[in-house]
N, C-alpha and C positions, 0 to 999 in steps of 0.2 A: 191123531190117535185113530188107529183102525179097530173097527168093532168086528170081531169074528163071531163071537157067540152072544147074540142079543139077549138070551135069558140070563146068562151069567152077568152081563152088563146090567140088566134090570135089577138083579139081585145087589149088585155093588152100589147102584143108585139108591135102592130102598135102604140099604145099610147106612150110606152116608147121611140120608134124609133123617132116619131114626137117631142117629148120633147127634145131629144138629138139634133135633127136637129134645132129645134127653138133656143136652147141655143147657138148652134154653130153660126147660122146665125146672132144672136144678138151680138156674141162676135167679129167677124170680117166680116162685111157685104161685104167689098170690094173684098174678096177672094172666095166668093160663087157665083155661077151662077144658073140662074133659071133652065136650063135644067138639072143640076146635082142634083137638089132636088127631081126629079122624080126617085123614088127607085123601083126596081123590088122585087117581093117576095123572089127571091133568096138572093138578098143583104141583105134584112131584116133578112133572116134566119141566114146568115153568120155573120152579126153584132151582133144579139142576141146571137148566139152560142159563139162568142168571149167574149161578155159581161158576159155571164153565167159562162165561164171558168175562168173568173177572169183576163182577160188581162188588163194590165195597160193602154194600148192604143189600140183603135180599129179603123181599117182603114174603113172609110165610106165616100161616095161621092169621093172616090179617094184622100182624104186628112186625115191626122192624127187628131183624137179628143182625148183629155185627159179629161175623165170624172171626 
């Protein structure tokens, strides 16, 4: 995959992360806390790296998500 526009790529990554976050928050609302939703850029990079590497489970917000 060739990355031409890094800004556009970051936008796509953020969108993917927020979709994962939204899906997780909807699935079990009682286990997620507001302060855990705020993710640093580093956490996003780590999560996306794990997702791109084909990990069956990625650790995010300190909890396991099965995509």
